[in-house]
BAROSE-339127 format. One record per residue (C-alpha): residue number from 1; chain; x negated, y negated, z. Coordinates in steps of 0.25 Angstrom, whole numbers, plus 5000, padded with zeros to 4 digits. Last residue first. Layout:
+-----+-------+------+-------+------+
:  nr : kette : east : north :   up :
+-----+-------+------+-------+------+
: NUM :     A :    X :     Y :    Z :
...
+-----+-------+------+-------+------+
***
This chain:
+-----+-------+------+-------+------+
:  nr : kette : east : north :   up :
+-----+-------+------+-------+------+
: 201 :     A : 4336 :  4707 : 5423 :
: 200 :     A : 4349 :  4714 : 5421 :
: 199 :     A : 4352 :  4727 : 5428 :
: 198 :     A : 4361 :  4721 : 5439 :
: 197 :     A : 4369 :  4714 : 5428 :
: 196 :     A : 4373 :  4727 : 5423 :
: 195 :     A : 4381 :  4731 : 5435 :
: 194 :     A : 4380 :  4745 : 5439 :
: 193 :     A : 4391 :  4756 : 5441 :
: 192 :     A : 4400 :  4748 : 5433 :
: 191 :     A : 4404 :  4760 : 5424 :
: 190 :     A : 4398 :  4754 : 5411 :
: 189 :     A : 4385 :  4749 : 5419 :
: 188 :     A : 4383 :  4763 : 5425 :
: 187 :     A : 4385 :  4770 : 5412 :
: 186 :     A : 4375 :  4760 : 5405 :
: 185 :     A : 4365 :  4763 : 5416 :
: 184 :     A : 4368 :  4778 : 5415 :
: 183 :     A : 4364 :  4777 : 5400 :
: 182 :     A : 4351 :  4770 : 5403 :
: 181 :     A : 4348 :  4780 : 5414 :
: 180 :     A : 4349 :  4791 : 5403 :
: 179 :     A : 4358 :  4804 : 5407 :
: 178 :     A : 4372 :  4800 : 5403 :
: 177 :     A : 4384 :  4810 : 5403 :
: 176 :     A : 4390 :  4802 : 5414 :
: 175 :     A : 4394 :  4813 : 5423 :
: 174 :     A : 4383 :  4822 : 5420 :
: 173 :     A : 4372 :  4811 : 5421 :
: 172 :     A : 4378 :  4806 : 5434 :
: 171 :     A : 4377 :  4821 : 5440 :
: 170 :     A : 4363 :  4823 : 5435 :
: 169 :     A : 4359 :  4809 : 5442 :
: 168 :     A : 4366 :  4814 : 5455 :
: 167 :     A : 4358 :  4827 : 5455 :
: 166 :     A : 4345 :  4819 : 5452 :
: 165 :     A : 4348 :  4810 : 5463 :
: 164 :     A : 4351 :  4822 : 5472 :
: 163 :     A : 4338 :  4828 : 5469 :
: 162 :     A : 4331 :  4815 : 5472 :
: 161 :     A : 4337 :  4816 : 5486 :
: 160 :     A : 4347 :  4806 : 5492 :
: 159 :     A : 4345 :  4793 : 5500 :
: 158 :     A : 4352 :  4784 : 5490 :
: 157 :     A : 4340 :  4775 : 5488 :
: 156 :     A : 4329 :  4786 : 5489 :
: 155 :     A : 4336 :  4795 : 5480 :
: 154 :     A : 4338 :  4784 : 5469 :
: 153 :     A : 4323 :  4781 : 5471 :
: 152 :     A : 4319 :  4795 : 5469 :
: 151 :     A : 4328 :  4797 : 5456 :
: 150 :     A : 4322 :  4784 : 5450 :
: 149 :     A : 4329 :  4771 : 5451 :
: 148 :     A : 4331 :  4762 : 5439 :
: 147 :     A : 4344 :  4755 : 5442 :
: 146 :     A : 4351 :  4765 : 5433 :
: 145 :     A : 4347 :  4776 : 5443 :
: 144 :     A : 4351 :  4768 : 5456 :
: 143 :     A : 4365 :  4765 : 5450 :
: 142 :     A : 4367 :  4780 : 5446 :
: 141 :     A : 4363 :  4785 : 5459 :
: 140 :     A : 4373 :  4777 : 5466 :
: 139 :     A : 4384 :  4781 : 5456 :
: 138 :     A : 4380 :  4796 : 5458 :
: 137 :     A : 4382 :  4793 : 5473 :
: 136 :     A : 4396 :  4787 : 5471 :
: 135 :     A : 4400 :  4799 : 5462 :
: 134 :     A : 4400 :  4797 : 5447 :
: 133 :     A : 4414 :  4798 : 5440 :
: 132 :     A : 4415 :  4809 : 5429 :
: 131 :     A : 4416 :  4805 : 5414 :
: 130 :     A : 4425 :  4810 : 5404 :
: 129 :     A : 4436 :  4813 : 5414 :
: 128 :     A : 4442 :  4827 : 5413 :
: 127 :     A : 4457 :  4828 : 5411 :
: 126 :     A : 4456 :  4840 : 5401 :
: 125 :     A : 4462 :  4832 : 5390 :
: 124 :     A : 4451 :  4823 : 5387 :
: 123 :     A : 4452 :  4822 : 5372 :
: 122 :     A : 4439 :  4825 : 5365 :
: 121 :     A : 4431 :  4812 : 5362 :
: 120 :     A : 4423 :  4815 : 5375 :
: 119 :     A : 4417 :  4827 : 5368 :
: 118 :     A : 4411 :  4818 : 5356 :
: 117 :     A : 4407 :  4808 : 5367 :
: 116 :     A : 4398 :  4819 : 5374 :
: 115 :     A : 4393 :  4823 : 5361 :
: 114 :     A : 4388 :  4809 : 5358 :
: 113 :     A : 4382 :  4807 : 5372 :
: 112 :     A : 4375 :  4821 : 5370 :
: 111 :     A : 4369 :  4816 : 5357 :
: 110 :     A : 4363 :  4804 : 5363 :
: 109 :     A : 4358 :  4811 : 5375 :
: 108 :     A : 4351 :  4822 : 5366 :
: 107 :     A : 4345 :  4811 : 5357 :
: 106 :     A : 4338 :  4805 : 5370 :
: 105 :     A : 4344 :  4792 : 5375 :
: 104 :     A : 4335 :  4779 : 5372 :
: 103 :     A : 4345 :  4773 : 5363 :
: 102 :     A : 4355 :  4774 : 5373 :
: 101 :     A : 4368 :  4781 : 5371 :
: 100 :     A : 4381 :  4776 : 5376 :
:  99 :     A : 4395 :  4781 : 5379 :
:  98 :     A : 4410 :  4779 : 5376 :
:  97 :     A : 4408 :  4764 : 5373 :
:  96 :     A : 4418 :  4753 : 5378 :
:  95 :     A : 4411 :  4752 : 5391 :
:  94 :     A : 4398 :  4750 : 5384 :
:  93 :     A : 4403 :  4736 : 5378 :
:  92 :     A : 4408 :  4730 : 5392 :
:  91 :     A : 4395 :  4736 : 5398 :
:  90 :     A : 4386 :  4728 : 5389 :
:  89 :     A : 4375 :  4737 : 5385 :
:  88 :     A : 4362 :  4741 : 5393 :
:  87 :     A : 4351 :  4745 : 5383 :
:  86 :     A : 4349 :  4751 : 5369 :
:  85 :     A : 4363 :  4758 : 5369 :
:  84 :     A : 4370 :  4765 : 5358 :
:  83 :     A : 4384 :  4765 : 5363 :
:  82 :     A : 4393 :  4777 : 5360 :
:  81 :     A : 4408 :  4776 : 5356 :
:  80 :     A : 4417 :  4788 : 5354 :
:  79 :     A : 4426 :  4788 : 5343 :
:  78 :     A : 4441 :  4793 : 5343 :
:  77 :     A : 4447 :  4779 : 5346 :
:  76 :     A : 4441 :  4773 : 5333 :
:  75 :     A : 4451 :  4762 : 5332 :
:  74 :     A : 4450 :  4758 : 5346 :
:  73 :     A : 4435 :  4758 : 5346 :
:  72 :     A : 4435 :  4750 : 5334 :
:  71 :     A : 4444 :  4739 : 5341 :
:  70 :     A : 4435 :  4739 : 5353 :
:  69 :     A : 4423 :  4737 : 5344 :
:  68 :     A : 4429 :  4726 : 5336 :
:  67 :     A : 4433 :  4719 : 5349 :
:  66 :     A : 4419 :  4721 : 5355 :
:  65 :     A : 4412 :  4715 : 5344 :
:  64 :     A : 4403 :  4705 : 5353 :
:  63 :     A : 4396 :  4718 : 5358 :
:  62 :     A : 4399 :  4730 : 5350 :
:  61 :     A : 4387 :  4730 : 5342 :
:  60 :     A : 4378 :  4729 : 5354 :
:  59 :     A : 4385 :  4742 : 5359 :
:  58 :     A : 4376 :  4750 : 5348 :
:  57 :     A : 4386 :  4760 : 5343 :
:  56 :     A : 4387 :  4776 : 5342 :
:  55 :     A : 4401 :  4779 : 5337 :
:  54 :     A : 4405 :  4794 : 5339 :
:  53 :     A : 4418 :  4801 : 5333 :
:  52 :     A : 4417 :  4793 : 5320 :
:  51 :     A : 4429 :  4792 : 5311 :
:  50 :     A : 4421 :  4790 : 5299 :
:  49 :     A : 4428 :  4783 : 5287 :
:  48 :     A : 4435 :  4771 : 5293 :
:  47 :     A : 4424 :  4773 : 5304 :
:  46 :     A : 4413 :  4767 : 5295 :
:  45 :     A : 4420 :  4754 : 5293 :
:  44 :     A : 4423 :  4751 : 5308 :
:  43 :     A : 4408 :  4755 : 5311 :
:  42 :     A : 4403 :  4746 : 5300 :
:  41 :     A : 4411 :  4735 : 5307 :
:  40 :     A : 4407 :  4739 : 5321 :
:  39 :     A : 4392 :  4737 : 5317 :
:  38 :     A : 4380 :  4744 : 5311 :
:  37 :     A : 4387 :  4757 : 5307 :
:  36 :     A : 4380 :  4771 : 5304 :
:  35 :     A : 4387 :  4784 : 5302 :
:  34 :     A : 4383 :  4798 : 5308 :
:  33 :     A : 4390 :  4811 : 5305 :
:  32 :     A : 4386 :  4820 : 5316 :
:  31 :     A : 4387 :  4835 : 5315 :
:  30 :     A : 4377 :  4840 : 5327 :
:  29 :     A : 4363 :  4845 : 5325 :
:  28 :     A : 4358 :  4834 : 5334 :
:  27 :     A : 4348 :  4828 : 5323 :
:  26 :     A : 4358 :  4819 : 5316 :
:  25 :     A : 4362 :  4813 : 5329 :
:  24 :     A : 4348 :  4809 : 5334 :
:  23 :     A : 4344 :  4804 : 5320 :
:  22 :     A : 4356 :  4795 : 5318 :
:  21 :     A : 4354 :  4790 : 5332 :
:  20 :     A : 4340 :  4786 : 5328 :
:  19 :     A : 4344 :  4781 : 5315 :
:  18 :     A : 4354 :  4772 : 5321 :
:  17 :     A : 4345 :  4767 : 5332 :
:  16 :     A : 4334 :  4763 : 5322 :
:  15 :     A : 4344 :  4757 : 5312 :
:  14 :     A : 4349 :  4748 : 5323 :
:  13 :     A : 4363 :  4742 : 5319 :
:  12 :     A : 4370 :  4753 : 5326 :
:  11 :     A : 4384 :  4759 : 5325 :
:  10 :     A : 4382 :  4774 : 5324 :
:   9 :     A : 4394 :  4781 : 5319 :
:   8 :     A : 4395 :  4796 : 5322 :
:   7 :     A : 4405 :  4806 : 5315 :
:   6 :     A : 4405 :  4820 : 5321 :
:   5 :     A : 4405 :  4831 : 5311 :
:   4 :     A : 4412 :  4844 : 5315 :
:   3 :     A : 4403 :  4856 : 5312 :
:   2 :     A : 4407 :  4865 : 5300 :
:   1 :     A : 4410 :  4879 : 5303 :
+-----+-------+------+-------+------+
***
């Protein structure tokens, strides 16, 4: 029985980033058909022929072209949009994306994110929310974590044990589906848990 082929479009101007993602995705053993595009216009042309399920895009290519992006997003309602992030991005742009991968993420983390979005594409007929809400204590831990605090420092500041901090961190990762601190920082900004201005020099 032949495997279902998943169409993925990578919208990225950097050849190094594109080739890196291409290499990661083609070595997973999964049936991915990967197509390059350098901007939204190329993406639009490509998708006339290829109805992509996953679109990996550099968020910088969305800035200043938000109307075009939102129009494409409506047109390609079945696609999942994943940002390729180098650093913190404009929360207004990131809020329009379904997920993000960071260029420092491991190949396993990148493929896990893609598979999570492929599953999220299925109709949510069972009434389960896609993302669980963090508890007040988990939110406190997240704020301190993305501020650069180590487990011991978080424990001291919240008057809890290091073991409890680790337990909260596991719960945060499970609920958000994010393991890296950079990814959690983006999550915290998008969900208004932290203010981006507080992290600028």
